[in-house]
Every structure is written in structure tokens, then in C-alpha cells.
VEXDREN-2710 file (C-alpha; in Angstrom, 1 decimal):
% VEXDREN-2710
k/r/px/py/pz
1/MET/-3.1/13.4/17.5
2/SER/-1.2/16.6/16.9
3/LEU/-1.8/18.9/13.9
4/VAL/2.0/19.4/13.8
5/TYR/2.8/15.9/12.6
6/HIS/1.3/15.8/9.1
7/VAL/2.4/18.4/6.6
8/SER/2.3/18.0/2.8
9/VAL/4.7/20.8/1.9
10/ILE/7.6/22.6/3.5
11/GLU/7.8/25.5/1.1
12/GLY/5.4/27.2/-1.3
13/THR/4.3/30.5/-2.8
14/ASP/2.2/33.3/-1.4
15/ARG/0.1/35.4/-3.8
16/ILE/0.9/39.1/-4.1
17/GLU/-0.9/41.8/-6.0
18/ALA/0.3/42.6/-9.5
19/PRO/1.7/46.2/-9.6
20/ASP/-0.3/47.2/-12.7
21/ARG/-3.6/45.9/-11.4
22/GLU/-6.2/47.3/-9.0
23/PRO/-5.9/45.9/-5.5
24/SER/-8.0/42.8/-5.4
25/ILE/-7.7/39.4/-3.9
26/HIS/-7.2/37.8/-7.3
27/ALA/-5.8/40.7/-9.2
28/GLY/-2.6/39.1/-10.1
29/VAL/-0.7/35.8/-10.1
30/GLU/2.7/37.0/-9.0
31/GLY/4.0/35.3/-5.9
32/VAL/6.6/35.3/-3.2
33/ASP/8.5/32.0/-2.5
34/ARG/8.4/31.1/1.1
35/ARG/9.3/28.3/3.4
36/LEU/7.1/26.8/6.1
37/SER/7.7/27.9/9.7
38/TYR/5.9/27.1/12.9
39/ASN/7.4/30.2/14.6
40/PRO/4.4/32.4/15.6
41/LEU/6.8/35.3/16.0
42/ALA/8.2/35.1/12.5
43/GLN/7.7/38.1/10.3
44/PRO/6.9/37.8/6.5
45/GLU/10.5/38.7/5.6
46/ASP/11.7/35.9/7.8
47/THR/10.0/33.2/5.8
48/GLN/10.9/34.5/2.3
49/ALA/13.0/32.1/0.3
50/ILE/16.1/33.9/-0.9
51/ALA/19.5/33.0/-2.4
52/ASN/21.5/33.9/0.7
53/ALA/19.1/32.3/3.2
54/VAL/20.6/31.2/6.5
55/GLY/21.3/27.5/6.3
56/VAL/23.4/24.9/4.5
57/GLY/23.2/23.9/0.9
58/ALA/23.0/20.2/0.1
59/HIS/25.7/20.7/-2.5
60/PHE/28.2/21.5/0.4
61/VAL/27.6/18.2/2.2
62/SER/28.7/14.8/0.9
63/LYS/26.1/12.4/-0.3
64/ARG/27.1/9.9/2.4
65/MET/26.7/12.4/5.2
66/ARG/23.3/13.5/3.8
67/ILE/22.2/9.9/3.8
68/ALA/23.4/9.6/7.4
69/HIS/21.5/12.7/8.4
70/VAL/18.2/11.5/6.9
71/THR/18.7/8.0/8.3
72/VAL/19.3/9.3/11.9
73/GLY/16.3/11.7/11.5
74/VAL/13.9/9.0/10.3
75/ILE/15.0/6.5/12.9
76/SER/14.7/9.1/15.7
77/CYS/11.2/9.9/14.6
78/VAL/10.2/6.2/14.5
79/LEU/11.4/5.7/18.0
80/ALA/10.4/8.9/19.7
81/SER/8.2/11.4/17.8
82/GLY/4.7/10.0/18.5
83/ILE/5.1/7.3/21.1
84/THR/2.5/8.9/23.4
85/TYR/-0.2/8.2/20.7
86/GLY/0.4/4.5/21.4
87/PHE/-1.5/5.0/24.6
88/ALA/-4.2/2.4/23.7
89/ALA/-1.5/-0.3/23.8
90/LEU/0.1/1.0/27.0
91/LYS/-3.0/1.4/29.0
92/PRO/-3.8/-2.3/29.7
93/GLU/-0.3/-2.7/31.2
94/LEU/-0.7/0.3/33.4
95/ILE/-4.0/-1.1/34.7
96/ASP/-2.4/-4.5/35.3
97/GLU/0.4/-2.8/37.3
98/LYS/-2.3/-1.1/39.4
99/VAL/-1.2/2.5/38.4
100/TYR/-3.6/4.9/40.2
101/GLN/-5.5/2.1/41.7
102/TYR/-5.1/3.8/45.1
103/LEU/-7.7/6.3/43.9
104/CYS/-10.4/3.7/43.8
105/GLY/-10.8/3.3/47.5
106/GLU/-13.6/0.8/48.1
107/ALA/-14.9/1.1/44.5
108/PRO/-14.9/-2.3/42.8
109/PRO/-13.2/-3.0/39.4
110/ASP/-15.4/-2.3/36.4
111/PRO/-15.2/-5.0/33.7
112/VAL/-16.3/-2.5/31.1
113/LEU/-13.1/-0.5/32.0
114/SER/-10.8/-3.5/31.6
115/GLY/-10.7/-4.0/35.4
116/ALA/-10.1/-0.4/36.4
117/CYS/-12.4/1.6/38.5
118/TYR/-14.0/4.8/37.1
119/VAL/-11.7/7.3/38.9
120/GLN/-8.6/5.2/37.9
121/ASP/-9.7/5.1/34.3
122/LEU/-10.3/8.8/34.2
123/ARG/-6.9/9.5/35.7
124/LEU/-5.2/7.2/33.2
125/ASN/-7.0/8.9/30.3
126/LEU/-5.8/12.3/31.7
127/LEU/-2.2/11.1/30.8
128/PHE/-3.1/10.9/27.2
129/THR/-5.3/14.1/27.2
130/LEU/-2.6/16.3/28.7
131/ALA/0.1/14.7/26.5
132/SER/-2.0/15.6/23.4
133/LEU/-2.5/19.1/24.7
134/ILE/1.2/19.6/25.4
135/THR/2.1/18.2/22.0
136/ASN/0.0/20.7/20.2
137/VAL/0.9/23.7/22.3
138/SER/4.6/22.9/22.4
139/ALA/4.8/23.1/18.6
140/LEU/4.9/26.9/19.0
141/PRO/8.0/27.2/21.2
142/ALA/9.6/24.4/19.2
143/GLY/9.1/26.5/16.0
144/ILE/10.6/29.6/17.8
145/ILE/13.7/27.7/19.0
146/LEU/14.1/26.1/15.6
147/ASP/14.1/29.4/13.8
148/TRP/16.3/31.2/16.3
149/TYR/18.8/28.6/17.3
150/GLY/18.7/25.9/14.6
151/PRO/17.7/22.2/14.4
152/LYS/20.6/20.9/16.6
153/VAL/19.6/23.0/19.6
154/ALA/15.9/22.1/19.2
155/SER/16.7/18.4/18.8
156/VAL/19.0/18.3/21.8
157/ILE/16.2/19.8/23.9
158/GLY/14.0/17.0/22.5
159/CYS/16.5/14.4/23.6
160/LEU/16.7/15.9/27.1
161/PHE/12.9/15.8/27.5
162/LEU/12.8/12.2/26.3
163/LEU/15.6/11.2/28.7
164/LEU/13.7/13.0/31.5
165/GLY/10.4/11.3/30.5
166/THR/11.9/7.8/30.4
167/ALA/13.8/8.3/33.7
168/ILE/10.8/9.6/35.6
169/THR/8.4/6.8/34.3
170/ALA/11.1/4.2/35.2
171/ILE/10.9/5.2/38.9
172/ALA/7.2/6.1/38.9
173/HIS/6.4/3.1/41.2
174/TYR/8.9/4.2/43.8
175/VAL/8.2/7.9/44.3
176/ASP/5.4/9.7/46.1
177/PHE/4.6/12.3/43.5
178/ASP/2.6/11.8/40.2
179/ALA/5.6/10.6/38.2
180/TRP/3.4/9.1/35.5
181/LEU/1.9/12.4/34.5
182/LEU/5.1/14.3/34.5
183/GLY/6.9/11.5/32.7
184/TYR/4.3/11.1/30.0
185/VAL/4.1/14.8/29.4
186/SER/7.9/14.9/29.1
187/LEU/7.7/12.2/26.4
188/ALA/5.2/14.3/24.5
189/LEU/7.5/17.3/24.6
190/GLY/10.4/15.2/23.5
191/GLY/8.4/14.0/20.6
192/THR/7.5/17.5/19.4
193/PHE/11.1/18.7/19.7
194/THR/12.3/15.6/17.9
195/PHE/9.9/15.8/15.0
196/VAL/9.6/19.5/14.1
197/PRO/13.4/20.0/13.6
198/ALA/13.4/16.9/11.3
199/PHE/11.3/18.6/8.5
200/HIS/14.4/20.4/7.1
201/LEU/16.1/17.0/6.5
202/SER/13.8/16.5/3.5
203/ASN/15.9/19.2/1.8
204/ALA/19.1/17.1/2.1
205/PHE/18.0/15.7/-1.3
206/PRO/16.0/18.6/-2.7
207/ALA/14.9/16.7/-5.8
208/GLN/13.5/14.0/-3.6
209/ALA/12.2/16.3/-0.9
210/GLY/8.6/15.0/-1.2
211/THR/9.6/11.4/-0.7
212/ILE/11.8/12.1/2.3
213/LEU/9.0/14.3/3.8
214/ALA/6.7/11.3/3.4
215/LEU/9.2/9.1/5.2
216/ILE/9.5/11.5/8.1
217/THR/5.7/11.8/8.4
218/GLY/5.4/8.0/8.1
219/ALA/8.0/7.6/10.8
220/PHE/5.7/9.5/13.2
221/ASP/2.9/7.1/12.5
222/ALA/5.2/4.1/13.0
223/SER/6.3/5.4/16.4
224/ALA/2.9/4.2/17.8
225/PHE/4.4/0.7/17.4
226/VAL/6.8/1.3/20.4
227/PHE/4.2/0.6/23.1
228/PHE/2.6/-2.1/21.0
229/ILE/5.9/-4.0/20.9
230/PHE/6.2/-3.4/24.7
231/ARG/2.8/-4.9/25.1
232/ILE/3.8/-8.1/23.2
233/LEU/7.0/-8.4/25.2
234/TYR/5.0/-7.7/28.5
235/SER/2.7/-10.6/27.8
236/ARG/5.5/-13.1/26.9
237/ILE/8.4/-12.2/29.2
238/PRO/7.7/-13.0/32.9
239/GLY/8.9/-10.3/35.2
240/LEU/9.0/-7.6/32.6
241/THR/7.6/-4.3/34.0
242/THR/7.1/-0.8/32.8
243/SER/10.0/0.2/35.0
244/THR/12.3/-2.2/33.2
245/PHE/11.1/-1.2/29.8
246/PHE/11.5/2.6/30.3
247/THR/14.9/2.0/31.9
248/ILE/16.1/0.2/28.8
249/PHE/14.3/2.6/26.5
250/SER/16.2/5.5/28.0
251/LEU/19.1/4.4/25.9
252/VAL/17.2/5.7/22.8
253/PRO/17.4/9.4/23.8
254/VAL/21.1/8.9/24.9
255/VAL/22.0/7.6/21.4
256/MET/20.0/10.3/19.7
257/LEU/21.8/12.9/21.8
258/ILE/25.2/11.5/20.8
259/ALA/24.2/11.6/17.1
260/GLN/23.0/15.2/17.4
261/LEU/26.2/16.4/19.1
262/THR/28.4/14.6/16.6
263/ILE/27.1/14.3/13.0
264/MET/23.8/16.1/12.7
265/PRO/23.8/19.6/11.1
266/SER/23.6/22.8/13.2
267/LYS/21.8/24.8/10.5
268/PRO/18.8/23.7/8.4
269/TYR/19.2/22.6/4.8
270/ASN/18.2/25.2/2.3
271/THR/15.0/24.5/0.4
272/PHE/14.7/23.6/-3.3
273/THR/13.6/27.1/-4.1
274/GLU/16.4/28.8/-2.2
275/LEU/19.0/26.7/-4.0
276/GLU/17.3/27.4/-7.3
277/LYS/17.8/31.1/-6.7
278/VAL/21.4/30.4/-5.9
279/VAL/21.7/28.7/-9.3
280/GLU/20.2/31.7/-11.0
281/GLU/22.5/34.1/-9.1
282/ILE/25.9/32.4/-9.6
283/ALA/25.1/31.6/-13.3
284/ASP/25.9/35.3/-13.9
285/PRO/29.5/35.6/-15.3
286/ALA/29.7/39.0/-13.7
287/TYR/30.6/37.2/-10.4
288/ASP/34.0/36.4/-11.8
289/ALA/35.0/40.1/-11.6
290/HIS/35.5/41.9/-8.3
291/ASP/36.3/45.5/-7.4
292/SER/39.5/44.3/-5.8
293/ASP/40.8/43.4/-9.3
294/ASP/41.8/47.0/-9.8
295/GLU/44.5/46.6/-7.2
296/LEU/46.3/43.9/-9.2
297/ASP/49.5/44.9/-11.0
298/SER/48.8/43.4/-14.5
299/ILE/46.0/42.2/-16.7
300/VAL/47.6/38.7/-16.6
301/GLU/47.1/38.5/-12.9
302/VAL/43.5/39.8/-13.2
303/ARG/42.7/37.1/-15.8
304/LYS/44.4/34.4/-13.6
305/VAL/42.4/35.4/-10.5
306/GLN/39.1/35.7/-12.5
307/TRP/39.7/32.3/-14.1
308/LYS/40.0/30.7/-10.6
309/ARG/36.8/32.4/-9.6
310/HIS/35.2/31.1/-12.7
311/GLU/36.3/27.5/-12.0
312/ARG/35.0/27.7/-8.4
313/ARG/31.7/29.2/-9.6
314/MET/31.3/26.5/-12.3
315/GLY/32.2/23.8/-9.8
316/THR/29.5/25.1/-7.4
317/LEU/27.0/25.3/-10.2
318/ARG/27.7/21.6/-11.2
319/ASN/27.3/20.5/-7.6
320/LEU/24.0/22.4/-7.3
321/LYS/22.7/20.8/-10.5
322/LYS/23.6/17.4/-9.1
323/VAL/21.3/17.8/-6.1
324/LEU/18.6/19.8/-7.9
325/GLY/18.4/17.9/-11.1
326/SER/18.7/19.1/-14.7
327/ALA/17.2/22.3/-16.0
328/GLU/14.4/20.2/-17.5
329/GLU/13.7/18.5/-14.2
330/ARG/13.7/21.9/-12.3
331/GLU/11.3/23.3/-14.8
332/GLU/9.0/20.4/-14.5
333/HIS/9.1/20.9/-10.7
334/LYS/8.0/24.5/-11.1
335/LYS/5.2/23.4/-13.5
336/GLN/3.9/20.9/-11.0
337/ILE/3.7/23.6/-8.3
338/ALA/2.0/26.0/-10.7
339/GLN/-0.5/23.3/-11.6
340/VAL/-1.4/22.6/-8.0
341/GLN/-2.0/26.4/-7.4
342/LYS/-4.0/26.7/-10.6
343/GLN/-6.2/23.8/-9.7
344/SER/-7.0/25.1/-6.2
345/ASP/-10.0/27.4/-6.0
346/VAL/-8.8/28.7/-2.6
347/TRP/-5.0/29.3/-3.2
348/GLY/-4.2/32.9/-2.4
349/MET/-7.6/33.6/-0.8
350/LEU/-6.3/35.6/2.2
351/HIS/-2.6/35.8/1.3
352/GLY/-1.1/39.2/2.2
353/ARG/-3.8/39.9/4.8
354/SER/-2.8/40.6/8.5
355/PRO/-3.0/37.6/10.9
356/LEU/-5.8/39.4/12.8
357/LYS/-7.9/39.9/9.7
358/GLN/-7.3/36.2/8.7
359/MET/-8.3/35.0/12.1
360/ARG/-11.5/37.1/12.1
361/SER/-12.6/35.5/8.8
362/ARG/-15.1/32.6/8.4
363/TRP/-12.3/30.7/6.7
364/PHE/-10.5/30.6/10.0
365/ILE/-13.5/30.2/12.4
366/LEU/-15.1/27.3/10.5
367/ILE/-11.9/25.3/10.1
368/THR/-11.0/25.8/13.7
369/ILE/-14.4/24.6/15.0
370/PHE/-14.3/21.7/12.6
371/THR/-10.8/20.8/13.8
372/VAL/-11.7/21.0/17.5
373/ILE/-14.6/18.6/17.0
374/GLN/-12.5/16.1/14.9
375/MET/-9.6/16.2/17.4
376/ALA/-12.1/15.5/20.3
377/ARG/-13.5/12.6/18.4
378/MET/-10.2/11.1/17.5
379/ASN/-8.5/11.4/20.9
380/TYR/-11.7/10.2/22.6
381/PHE/-11.6/7.0/20.5
382/ILE/-7.9/6.4/21.0
383/ALA/-8.2/6.8/24.8
384/THR/-11.4/4.6/25.2
385/VAL/-11.4/2.2/22.3
386/ARG/-11.4/-0.9/24.5
387/SER/-13.9/0.3/27.0
388/GLN/-16.3/1.4/24.2
389/TYR/-16.3/-2.1/22.7
390/GLU/-16.5/-3.8/26.1
391/TYR/-19.9/-2.0/26.4
392/LEU/-21.0/-2.3/22.8
393/LEU/-20.3/-6.0/22.6
394/GLY/-22.3/-6.7/25.8
395/GLY/-19.3/-7.7/28.0
396/ASN/-17.5/-9.7/25.3
397/THR/-14.1/-9.1/26.8
398/GLU/-12.2/-11.2/24.3
399/GLY/-13.9/-9.5/21.3
400/ALA/-13.1/-6.0/22.8
401/LYS/-9.5/-7.1/23.5
402/TRP/-9.1/-8.4/19.9
403/LEU/-10.4/-5.1/18.5
404/ASN/-8.0/-3.2/20.8
405/GLU/-5.1/-5.2/19.5
406/LEU/-6.2/-4.7/15.9
407/PHE/-6.3/-1.0/16.6
408/ASP/-2.8/-1.0/18.1
409/VAL/-1.5/-2.5/14.8
410/ALA/-3.7/-0.6/12.4
411/LEU/-2.9/2.8/13.9
412/PRO/0.7/2.9/12.7
413/VAL/0.3/0.7/9.7
414/GLY/-2.7/2.7/8.4
415/GLY/-0.7/5.9/8.7
416/LEU/2.2/4.4/6.8
417/ILE/0.0/3.0/4.0
418/SER/-1.9/6.3/3.6
419/VAL/1.1/8.6/3.4
420/PRO/1.9/8.1/-0.3
421/PHE/-1.7/8.7/-1.3
422/ILE/-2.3/11.8/0.8
423/GLY/0.0/13.9/-1.4
424/LEU/-1.8/12.7/-4.5
425/ILE/-5.2/13.6/-3.1
426/LEU/-4.2/17.0/-1.9
427/ASP/-2.4/17.9/-5.1
428/ASN/-5.1/16.6/-7.5
429/VAL/-8.4/17.1/-5.7
430/PRO/-9.8/20.6/-5.1
431/THR/-10.0/21.8/-1.5
432/GLU/-13.8/21.6/-1.4
433/GLY/-13.5/18.0/-2.6
434/VAL/-11.0/17.1/0.1
435/LEU/-13.2/18.6/2.8
436/GLY/-16.2/16.8/1.4
437/LEU/-14.2/13.5/1.6
438/LEU/-13.3/14.2/5.2
439/VAL/-16.9/14.9/6.1
440/MET/-18.1/11.7/4.4
441/LEU/-15.4/9.5/6.1
442/SER/-16.0/11.0/9.5
443/SER/-19.7/10.6/9.2
444/ILE/-19.4/6.9/8.2
445/ILE/-17.1/6.4/11.2
446/GLY/-19.7/8.0/13.4
447/VAL/-22.4/5.6/12.2
448/LEU/-20.1/2.6/12.6
449/SER/-19.2/3.7/16.1
450/CYS/-22.8/3.0/17.1
451/ILE/-23.0/-0.5/15.7
452/PRO/-22.6/-3.2/18.4
453/SER/-20.7/-5.8/16.4
454/ILE/-17.2/-6.9/15.6
455/PRO/-17.5/-6.2/11.8
456/GLY/-18.7/-2.7/12.6
457/GLY/-15.7/-2.2/14.9
458/ILE/-13.3/-3.5/12.2
459/GLY/-14.8/-1.1/9.7
460/GLN/-14.5/1.8/12.1
461/ILE/-10.9/1.1/13.0
462/PHE/-9.8/0.8/9.4
463/LEU/-11.5/4.0/8.3
464/PHE/-10.3/5.8/11.4
465/VAL/-6.6/5.0/10.8
466/LEU/-6.9/6.2/7.2
467/LEU/-8.9/9.4/8.0
468/ARG/-6.6/10.5/10.8
469/PRO/-3.4/11.2/8.8
470/LEU/-5.5/12.6/5.8
471/TYR/-7.3/15.0/8.1
472/TYR/-4.3/16.5/9.7
473/SER/-2.4/16.8/6.4
474/ALA/-5.5/18.4/4.8
475/MET/-5.6/21.0/7.6
476/SER/-2.0/22.2/7.1
477/ASP/-2.6/22.2/3.3
478/TYR/-5.8/24.3/3.8
479/ALA/-3.9/26.8/6.0
480/ALA/-1.0/27.2/3.5
481/LYS/-3.3/27.6/0.5
482/VAL/-5.9/30.0/2.2
483/PHE/-3.7/32.0/4.7
484/GLY/-0.3/31.7/3.1
485/PHE/3.2/30.9/4.4
486/ALA/3.9/34.4/5.6
487/THR/1.5/34.1/8.5
488/PHE/1.5/30.3/8.8
489/GLY/3.2/30.2/12.1
490/ARG/0.7/32.5/13.7
491/VAL/-2.6/31.5/12.0
492/TYR/-2.0/27.8/11.9
493/GLY/-0.4/28.0/15.3
494/ALA/-3.6/29.6/16.6
495/ILE/-5.6/26.6/15.2
496/VAL/-3.1/24.2/16.9
497/PHE/-3.3/26.0/20.2
498/ILE/-7.1/26.4/20.3
499/SER/-7.7/22.8/19.3
500/GLY/-5.1/21.6/21.8
501/VAL/-6.6/23.5/24.7
502/CYS/-10.1/22.4/23.8
503/ASN/-8.8/18.8/23.8
504/VAL/-9.3/19.0/27.6
505/LEU/-13.0/18.5/26.8
506/GLN/-12.1/14.8/26.3
507/ILE/-12.1/14.5/30.1
508/ALA/-15.7/15.7/30.1
509/LEU/-16.6/13.3/27.3
510/VAL/-15.2/10.4/29.3
511/ALA/-17.0/11.5/32.5
512/ALA/-20.3/11.9/30.6
513/THR/-19.9/8.4/29.1
514/HIS/-19.5/6.9/32.5
515/GLN/-21.8/8.9/34.8
516/LEU/-24.6/10.2/32.5
517/PHE/-24.8/7.3/30.1
518/HIS/-23.6/4.4/32.4
519/ASP/-20.5/3.5/30.2
520/ASN/-22.6/3.7/26.9
521/PRO/-20.4/5.6/24.4
522/THR/-23.2/5.8/21.7
523/PRO/-24.7/9.1/22.9
524/VAL/-21.3/10.9/22.9
525/ASN/-20.4/9.4/19.5
526/ILE/-23.8/10.5/18.0
527/VAL/-23.4/14.1/19.3
528/LEU/-19.8/14.4/18.0
529/CYS/-20.8/12.8/14.7
530/VAL/-23.8/15.2/14.2
531/LEU/-21.7/18.3/15.2
532/GLY/-18.9/17.3/12.9
533/PHE/-21.3/16.7/10.0
534/VAL/-23.1/20.0/10.4
535/VAL/-19.9/22.1/10.8
536/GLY/-18.2/20.1/8.0
537/VAL/-21.0/20.7/5.6
538/LEU/-21.1/24.4/6.4
539/LEU/-17.3/24.6/5.8
540/THR/-17.4/22.7/2.6
541/VAL/-20.3/24.7/1.1
542/TYR/-18.7/27.9/2.2
543/VAL/-15.3/27.0/0.6
544/ARG/-17.1/25.9/-2.6
545/PHE/-19.3/29.0/-2.8
546/ARG/-16.6/31.7/-2.0
547/GLY/-13.9/29.9/-3.9
548/ARG/-15.9/29.8/-7.1
549/ILE/-17.1/33.3/-6.9
550/LEU/-13.6/34.7/-6.5
551/ARG/-12.2/32.3/-9.2
552/LYS/-14.7/33.5/-11.7
553/ARG/-13.8/37.1/-10.9
554/TYR/-10.1/36.3/-11.2
555/ASP/-10.6/34.6/-14.6
556/LEU/-12.6/37.6/-15.8
557/ARG/-9.9/40.0/-14.7
558/GLU/-7.1/37.8/-16.0
559/TYR/-8.4/38.1/-19.6
560/ALA/-9.5/41.7/-19.3
561/PRO/-7.1/44.4/-20.6
562/ASP/-5.6/46.6/-17.9
563/ALA/-7.4/49.6/-19.3
564/GLU/-10.7/47.9/-18.8
565/VAL/-10.2/46.7/-15.3
566/ASN/-12.2/49.5/-13.7
567/GLU/-15.1/49.0/-16.1
568/THR/-15.1/45.3/-15.4
569/THR/-15.1/45.9/-11.7
570/SER/-18.1/48.2/-12.0
571/LEU/-20.0/45.7/-14.1
572/LEU/-19.4/43.0/-11.5
573/GLY/-21.1/45.2/-8.9
574/GLY/-17.9/46.6/-7.4
575/VAL/-15.5/43.7/-6.7
576/SER/-13.2/45.8/-4.6
577/ARG/-15.9/47.2/-2.5
578/ARG/-17.4/43.8/-1.8
579/GLU/-14.1/42.0/-1.2
580/SER/-14.2/42.3/2.6
581/ARG/-17.6/40.6/2.7
582/ILE/-16.3/37.8/0.4
583/GLU/-13.2/37.2/2.5
584/ARG/-15.3/36.9/5.7
END
């Protein structure tokens, strides 16, 4: 699973210091409106939401065309954005077609590995491991291309990678090089370059941006269905092979490419906040008068020209209000955002700090270690779900197969079901509470992973498919609240990159399961569960402790008169002098 694919917001506010207060992490509540960017090279001024931001306003595009844009974006994500995460459904077909079987030599098939030998199974799992790594790392160049060249160029690159991936896997049985590895990695790259540029489409209908963002996020989860559908067809249609499937599936990137080149926008849609600033700007009647009016011959001509400008300005204003909602609705939108910020004990914690200082803090170190452990656990389970239960159920092949099929269905469905509730949890539960929930769910899953029974497997699968999207959404929410949007591309990108690279440890986990523990997954699951619990508890306690300390100091300063700030600081033991320790 990639950290890129679950975001809860695409714009927000970074805390800045109030000019009439002493420098302090919570000295003021003023903020700078910014948009989310995965570009690690973006500077703070590049992410600022301004009235004349580069992009296209939804009020300039017809409603029918905006519906078409969102529809194409969602369908593209359903068919392409996360298909590599349906690996558990594709793997049995690859084993049946003897992919990598030549590596087995004289080694007999292992029934615990669904008939594959150990080396073959390890090589197949490498497909998923490297695809996960590439998905995470490629988010950074995708963010750069999106910011520099726009969503059309980024999406076209995604279509080309998908076309390359389907073409290579279609001929994989007939070439001498490792076409499966190259093809699967290309599909992963295509998924990232399809999904990241789709975020801006939520702004096609700014007043419903949250709903559309949930649709796009859910579309990623649904894309795991692609290989499950292929698995059903593979078992029911004689003669159907992976080569035939990928040949037919290559039509998908071709159609996506045609749509990108014909109807999809070249520039991203402006965010709600950017359009709100446009409303505030053009509401000023002073825009009806220009310096060039002095060149006109009479006052009648001046008034005539200014009236035309007034009509155009009011027409634009009406169109803006249609897509943004009434003044009351816009005010309610602002209040909701303010309420989320007020409720969070960590919002603004390290906003305005340099990326290096943020990445040296315990806020970054703990969340990165926690993420590395959780990603290792999740991807280890996705890659080995069937072989784990082949062992745990004592060779009950039918039971393990049934759990594998249940997982193939539950993975996308669980993501779709959980999407509407994730936003409610992140907006209404403090960050420490969300982290505590993640630790509790992951610990329960760890316990269930050691129970050798079908009911235990069912419980683990259902909790897993609910935890997975919640976890990754919570990580992006944590990064935005703690580190801010100005450095999001660099700091969150570092978390994505580190966790992606460390995902290679999954190969070692699979090797340890087979060689050290003789196919018994329980020791690995116990170690990962304990590590996740310890680091998760440390992170939760740290966030609770530091967040409450700084919130109390902020509340004290908020109600203290400006003239008494220095005295209050002294009474608190020197807040400013101790800030660096608190931030760490």
C-alpha cells in the first residue's frame, strides 16, 4: 500500500506567528492558506493559495464538462490507480502458469506455498515488493511533474507507463528477459501517475470537494478488483491466460490516453480557498475603473465602458457563487475548518519550521518508524495471506483458499466502505485518539494473525481492510497538521521515501518465515505486532504529552494581554527558551 493514495484534505492553513506577539509556537492563530503538493522541490510561496493562482476556475468550465472530467478521472482510477495491490488475486494464476518455475530446479512444489517452490514464491513476492517501493518513491517525481507541467502531462505519462506495463506482461511468456518484473513495476508507475494528478478534480465542484475526493480515494481501493475479476474469469473461461488478459486490458490505457488528449484539462482546478479569494477581490467596484479610461474622449464613453466591465465582473461573481455556494455556505465551510483546527492539539506544532528541523524532531522520527513497521506488516500480509493460512490451518488448502478469496473481495470493498467514515474520524477525534485507535486495531490484528482458525482469519481480514485506509489517511492528516502544507512535499515525501525503501525488508520477512521458521508466520507476526505496539504507544503518549503542554501555554497566552506576555512567559519557566526541547 502506498502512503500517496489516501489523503483527507487537498488544502489547508499553516499557522504563522502574530506580528504583535513574542515568537512562540502557539503565539498567534493567524494562518496562511495553502494547497497540498507532493512536489519535494516546492517552496512555501509555491503552495500559497492566492487569487491569481495558476489554474482554471470551475466557474469558467461548463457543468457538463466538469462532470465529464470527474467521471473520467474516477473511472481511470478504478481501472488503473492501484491494480498492483490486487496481487493476492493474481498470484495463484501466475503459479498455475508456472511463472518463475524454472528457478525451482529439482525442488519439489510446496503445498503450503500453493504449489510453488520456495525460490519461485520469493521471486513472485518480489514483484509486489518492488511495485510497492516504486509506487511510494514515484510519488515524488509525479508531484514535481504535476506542479511544473500540469495534470495533463502527468496523466499522459501515467497512460504510457500503463500501456508499457500491459504490453510487456502480455508477451512475458515469450521473451527471455524478466518481463514480469519490468511490466509489474511499469503498472505501479502508471498507477501513481494516474492517481496523483486526479486530486485536483475534486475542485471541479468546490462546494462538494470532500465528496469527490472520497470518490477518487475510493476508486483506488476499488482498483484492486481488477485482478480479482480476472481470477474469476480465469477459472471459468477455458483457454484464458494472463497474456490474453493483459492484451485486452491494454485498451484501458489507450482509451485513457485519448480522453487526456481530448477533453481533460491541462491546468489544475483552483481550490475553494483560491476561488474564495477571487470573490473577495472582484467584489471591489474599483475594478470597474482603469487607468486607460483617461484616454477616452467623453464621460459618456467612460461610463459606457465601465458599465460593461461592471456587467462582466458581476457575471463572473454570479458564476463563482454558483460553484462555491452562498455567502452563508462559504462561511459555514470556514467555520468547519476552524473547528477542526481548534479541536486538534497538534495543529500548527511545527508550522513555519525548516524541513531539516522538522525531520530532526521526534514528531518526524516516531511517525516514520511507526509507518515503516505498519507498511511492512500490511504488505507482508498482502503478499503471503494464502501461504500463512495454509500453514496455520494445518494444510487445509480449501480453507486457506476460501480466506484468500474473501480477502480479494474484502480488500477493495473495505476501502470503499471505510472512506466516508475516515473523514468523520479525522475531523472529530483528536490526533492522539486517532493514533490510539490505530495502535489498538493493529494490535488486535496481530493477535488474530496468530490464531490458527478460520474465524480468527475472518476477523483479521475484516479489521485489516478497515485499518489499512484509515492508517494511511491518518498519516497524511498528521503530517499536514504537525508539519504544515508549506513543507508537506518534502517532509511527507521523506516519510513516503523512507518507508518505501524499507519495504524491501519484506523480502527478508518472507525468507525468515520459510527458512528460519519452516513456513510458520507466527514468529514474524509476533515480532511485528510487538514492535508496532511499542512504537505506537510511544508515539501516542508523546503526542498527547507535548500537544497538551503547548495547548495549555497557547490558551494562557491567548487570554493574556499583550503587555503581560513577557511576564507570563517568565512565570511559565521561559516558554520561548524551552520551545526547542518541546518541539523535539
